[in-house]
RODO-2510 file (C-alpha; in nm, 4 decimals, decimal comma):
residues 140
     n   res          X          Y          Z
     1     x     3,6995    -3,4263     2,7228
     2     x     3,5595    -3,4438     2,3604
     3     x     3,2448    -3,2402     2,2454
     4     x     2,9579    -3,4172     2,1438
     5     x     2,8512    -3,3639     1,7861
     6     x     2,5663    -3,1156     1,7196
     7     x     2,2373    -3,2918     1,6766
     8     x     2,0317    -3,2608     1,3752
     9     x     1,6760    -3,1302     1,4297
    10     x     1,4244    -3,3343     1,5754
    11     x     1,1955    -3,3413     1,2685
    12     x     0,8924    -3,5490     1,4882
    13     x     0,8567    -3,2587     1,7434
    14     x     0,5580    -3,0494     1,6149
    15     x     0,7427    -2,7171     1,7047
    16     x     1,0103    -2,8027     1,4888
    17     x     0,9923    -2,6288     1,1490
    18     x     1,1810    -2,7905     0,8765
    19     x     1,1178    -2,5080     0,6161
    20     x     1,1883    -2,1373     0,6189
    21     x     0,8820    -1,9059     0,7384
    22     x     0,8736    -1,7745     0,3691
    23     x     0,8468    -2,0998     0,2211
    24     x     0,5763    -2,1860     0,4752
    25     x     0,3661    -1,8643     0,3683
    26     x     0,3930    -1,9193     0,0193
    27     x     0,2780    -2,2775     0,0709
    28     x    -0,0303    -2,1500     0,2807
    29     x    -0,1158    -1,9075     0,0009
    30     x    -0,1028    -2,1922    -0,2747
    31     x    -0,3551    -2,4381    -0,0335
    32     x    -0,5627    -2,1646     0,0187
    33     x    -0,6081    -2,0735    -0,3437
    34     x    -0,6410    -2,3971    -0,4439
    35     x    -0,9426    -2,4577    -0,1850
    36     x    -1,1172    -2,1305    -0,2893
    37     x    -1,0881    -2,2520    -0,6532
    38     x    -1,2534    -2,5655    -0,5392
    39     x    -1,5102    -2,3688    -0,3602
    40     x    -1,6235    -2,1865    -0,6702
    41     x    -1,4074    -1,8784    -0,6682
    42     x    -1,1822    -1,7186    -0,9170
    43     x    -0,8522    -1,6122    -0,8463
    44     x    -0,8069    -1,2628    -0,9784
    45     x    -0,4405    -1,1740    -0,8416
    46     x    -0,2037    -1,3121    -0,6297
    47     x     0,0462    -1,1249    -0,4333
    48     x    -0,1057    -0,7848    -0,5442
    49     x     0,1274    -0,5208    -0,4252
    50     x     0,1089    -0,1343    -0,4058
    51     x     0,4344     0,0132    -0,2721
    52     x     0,5526    -0,1820     0,0212
    53     x     0,2126    -0,3364     0,0906
    54     x     0,0752    -0,6530    -0,0387
    55     x    -0,2686    -0,8601    -0,0471
    56     x    -0,2239    -1,2320    -0,0692
    57     x    -0,5119    -1,3068    -0,2987
    58     x    -0,7887    -1,1021    -0,4698
    59     x    -1,0714    -1,3448    -0,5595
    60     x    -1,4102    -1,3404    -0,7159
    61     x    -1,7159    -1,5356    -0,7189
    62     x    -2,0628    -1,4090    -0,8930
    63     x    -2,0617    -1,0170    -0,8024
    64     x    -1,8619    -1,0541    -0,4939
    65     x    -1,4723    -0,9592    -0,4708
    66     x    -1,2961    -1,0682    -0,1617
    67     x    -0,9432    -0,9543    -0,0615
    68     x    -0,7898    -1,2236     0,1247
    69     x    -0,5025    -1,2520     0,3804
    70     x    -0,3557    -1,5883     0,4311
    71     x    -0,1772    -1,6505     0,7834
    72     x    -0,0317    -2,0146     0,7943
    73     x     0,1363    -2,1451     1,1244
    74     x     0,3300    -2,4716     1,1504
    75     x     0,1676    -2,5567     1,5005
    76     x    -0,1191    -2,3890     1,7240
    77     x     0,1306    -2,2422     1,9641
    78     x     0,1323    -1,8555     2,0012
    79     x    -0,2476    -1,8438     1,9239
    80     x    -0,4208    -1,8740     1,5945
    81     x    -0,2845    -1,7863     1,2542
    82     x    -0,5567    -1,5250     1,2466
    83     x    -0,4422    -1,3106     1,5436
    84     x    -0,1649    -1,2071     1,3436
    85     x    -0,4034    -0,9742     1,1226
    86     x    -0,3481    -0,6940     1,3560
    87     x    -0,5167    -0,3366     1,2789
    88     x    -0,2266    -0,2081     1,1126
    89     x    -0,2207    -0,5031     0,8683
    90     x    -0,5815    -0,4739     0,7936
    91     x    -0,5178    -0,0827     0,7400
    92     x    -0,2441    -0,1901     0,4904
    93     x    -0,4558    -0,4293     0,3250
    94     x    -0,7350    -0,1674     0,2994
    95     x    -0,4661     0,0592     0,1467
    96     x    -0,4171    -0,2018    -0,1488
    97     x    -0,7546    -0,2701    -0,2079
    98     x    -0,8496     0,1029    -0,2523
    99     x    -0,5560     0,1637    -0,5027
   100     x    -0,6800    -0,1523    -0,6847
   101     x    -1,0259    -0,0532    -0,7042
   102     x    -0,9064     0,3007    -0,8250
   103     x    -0,7164     0,1139    -1,1076
   104     x    -1,0488    -0,0706    -1,1989
   105     x    -1,3065     0,1784    -1,2041
   106     x    -1,6672     0,0752    -1,2640
   107     x    -1,6440    -0,2487    -1,1112
   108     x    -2,0102    -0,2994    -0,9797
   109     x    -1,9133    -0,5571    -0,7164
   110     x    -1,9766    -0,6053    -0,3637
   111     x    -1,6384    -0,5749    -0,1785
   112     x    -1,5339    -0,8135     0,1068
   113     x    -1,2108    -0,8672     0,3689
   114     x    -1,1375    -1,2224     0,4576
   115     x    -0,8914    -1,4118     0,6427
   116     x    -0,7862    -1,7766     0,5917
   117     x    -0,6089    -1,9264     0,8806
   118     x    -0,4144    -2,2632     0,8314
   119     x    -0,2201    -2,4686     1,0535
   120     x    -0,0464    -2,7644     0,9393
   121     x     0,2226    -3,0013     1,0810
   122     x     0,5770    -3,0170     1,0035
   123     x     0,5145    -3,2564     0,6835
   124     x     0,2506    -2,9724     0,5770
   125     x    -0,0474    -3,1891     0,6517
   126     x    -0,3295    -2,9438     0,7076
   127     x    -0,4585    -2,9706     1,0665
   128     x    -0,7088    -2,6867     1,0545
   129     x    -0,8248    -2,4744     0,7730
   130     x    -1,0488    -2,1794     0,8662
   131     x    -1,1929    -1,9193     0,6228
   132     x    -1,3280    -1,6187     0,8069
   133     x    -1,5420    -1,4670     0,5479
   134     x    -1,6142    -1,0621     0,6094
   135     x    -1,3325    -1,1027     0,8884
   136     x    -1,3584    -0,7246     0,9429
   137     x    -1,5290    -0,3869     0,7844
   138     x    -1,3007    -0,0909     0,6714
   139     x    -1,3677     0,2300     0,8929
   140     x    -1,5793     0,4530     0,6915
***
């Protein structure tokens, strides 16, 4: 009995991802940055790190500084991408934001924490783009 050759991945199925998750995340961050710039935001920082923690984007428009977490999924299964921003992730983002603000004293800006949730297909066409402004408020 002969073995049948393995089949290549079915690129037409919406649940098949033809690119690594890290590449998908980087693509989502670039997509979000472009959209934010077109909406009048200035990109202040990308992939801002403090220790092992990271914030995807720091953006400014007028007197508002937003720390933005971008979540991208290649299908809508397992819930929306925004659901991946857990309380633990929010605390990590807040810690990086505090470190950033400590390094930049004198910024007289309003601060906000946003989430951008992107769902795309396997060809990286955006199916859904949701910018959740003020997604949460830090605990005092």
